[in-house]
Structure formats: C-alpha cells, structure tokens
N, C-alpha and C positions, 0 to 999 in steps of 0.2 A: 167340339165345341157346339153347344146348342144355340139355335137363333132364337132371338126374342120374337115376341108375337109381331110387332110392327114390321121388322124385316121379313118374316114369313109371309105377312099378307102382301108386302111389297113383291116378293118373289112370285107370289100367286098371281098379282095382277100382270107382272111381266109374262108369266106363262100364259096366261088367258089372252093377253094382247098378241103374243107370237103365234098361238094356236089360231087366233082369228085370222092372222096373215095367211096361215095354211089353209083355212076355210076359204078365203078370197082366191088363193092361187088354185086349189083344186077346183074350184067353181069356174074360174076362168079356163083352165085346162080342160075341164068337162065339155065347155061349149066349144072350144077349140077342136077337141076331137070329134065332136059332132060335125062341125065345119069340114074338118079333113074327110070324115067318113062320107059326107054328102057330095064333095067336090073333087075326090081324088079321080085321077084319069091316067090312063097309059097302059103299058103291058103288064103292069102288077096291080091293076085295079082289084082284081078279085082277092088277092092276098091281102093287099092294104086295106080294102074296104071292111073285110072281116076282122083284121087287126084293130083298126081304129074303134069298131064296135066293141071289141073285147076290151080295149082299154077305156072306153068311156064307162062301160059297165063297172069295171074294177075302180075307177075315179069316182063313180057314185057312192060305192061302199066306203071308200076312204074318206070322202067328204062328209058323209053321215057320221062315221066314227069320230072324226075329228070335231064336228060340230056338237056332238053329244057329249064329248069330253069338256068343251066349253061350258056346256050347260051344267055338267056334273061339278064343275069348279065354281059354279056360282056366275058365270059370265053369260053373255048373250052373243051367240054367233052372229056375225055379219051377214045380213041376208037380202039386201038389195043389190041388183046389178051395179048401180052407181057406186056404191060404198065398196063393193068386191073390186071393181075395177081401179078404184083410186087407191086402195090397199095393197093389191097384189103386186108382186115383182114379175110374175108372168104376164106377158102381153097377149091380148087377143090376136086372132088371125087377121090378116089384112085382106085376104081374098087373092085369088090368082096364084097361090103358090103351087109349084110343081110338086110332084110326089117325092122328089129328092129333098126339096126344100121343106116339106112337111116332116119328113123323118129327121132332118137336121134340126128344125125348130123343136120338134117333140124331145128329141135327145138333149138338146140345151136346157129346155124347160124341167125336164126330170133331173138333169145335173143340179140346176138351181134348187129345186125342191129338196134334193138329198143333202145339199150343203146346208140349207135353211133347217131342215129336219134334224140333222146332226147337231147343229148349234143349239136348237130348242131342246132337244134331248138332254144336252148338257145342262141348260138353264133349269129344266125340270128336275134333273138329278141334284143339282146344286140346292134347290128349293125343297129337297126331300119328297118330291112327287114322283115316286117310282112307277105308279101305273101309267102317267103320261110318257115318262122316259121309255118305259118298256113298249108302249104302243108305237112310239115313233121309231125306235130301233128295229121292231118287227117289220114296219113299213119299208125300212131303209134297205132290207134284203130284196124285197119285191123291186123296189125302185132300181137297185143296181143290177139286178137279173134283167129287167126290161131294158136298161141302158145298154148293157152287154148285147142282147138280142138286137136291138136296133142298129148298134154300131156293126154287128155281124151282117146285118141285111144290107147295109151300106157298102160293104166290101164286095157285093156281087157285081 
C-alpha cells in the first residue's frame, strides 16, 4: 500500500529527528573518547590511548556521514554543544574514570547507539528511505564488532 504525501513527509521528519539524535550522540561520544584518550592511566595506557584515538577518528567519520544525511533529507543537523547534550542519550564523561570504567562506559554507549540505530533503520525503512536504512545497517556491523572487541578486552 502506497503512503500519501503527508504521511511520507511525517515519516521524513521523524527520520530527520532521529538522525539528529544520532548526530548528538556521536558528538558526545566523540568528546568522551577524546577525554578517555587524554586521561587514561594504568598498565594498559599505551593500548587504550591508541584505541581511543582510533575510535574518535571513526566517530568523526560517522558523525559527518549522519549529519550530511540530515542535510540531504532537508534537515539541519544539531550543531551546538548545548543542543547536542540536551538531545543525546549518551552522557558525557564525568572525569576521574578508571581505565576499566572507561571501557564499560564505552561499551554501554555503543550498545545504546546500536539499539537506537536499529530502531532508526526500521523507521527509515518504513518511510521508504532505503539509503538511510542502509547507512545505519552498515554502521551496525562496525558497532557490534567494536562492542565484541571491548568485551573481549574486559575479560583480560
């Protein structure tokens, strides 16, 4: 059954709104990863310092891709720290985290992103927005692999 124009427009607005939440989440995660990179200490410093840098570089690419998708759909990506913090479900670092706490928070954040990405992919698919759904499904694989690696690291 084909959707009528007002329903499609409503779906597009919902997709843009949820994409903007992803922009906010990836922005907060990007800064949190920098914080972890700068403040990690302990016997795994060299490993984690390098890993956090790798992850914030990947977060930069993801953030840009999602923000550009918002623009492509006619929306405006959330771009102020205040607005990003108010919209995000990911919380910023508090400071003073141990290396183990950093890994735990990062794992939890990525699981949150995965769940929200999956829901958004379904919303986009329902709206007939295959490119957005495809983009999110592709990112899901990276998130799941990264979570698996972080959990394996925690077992050491």
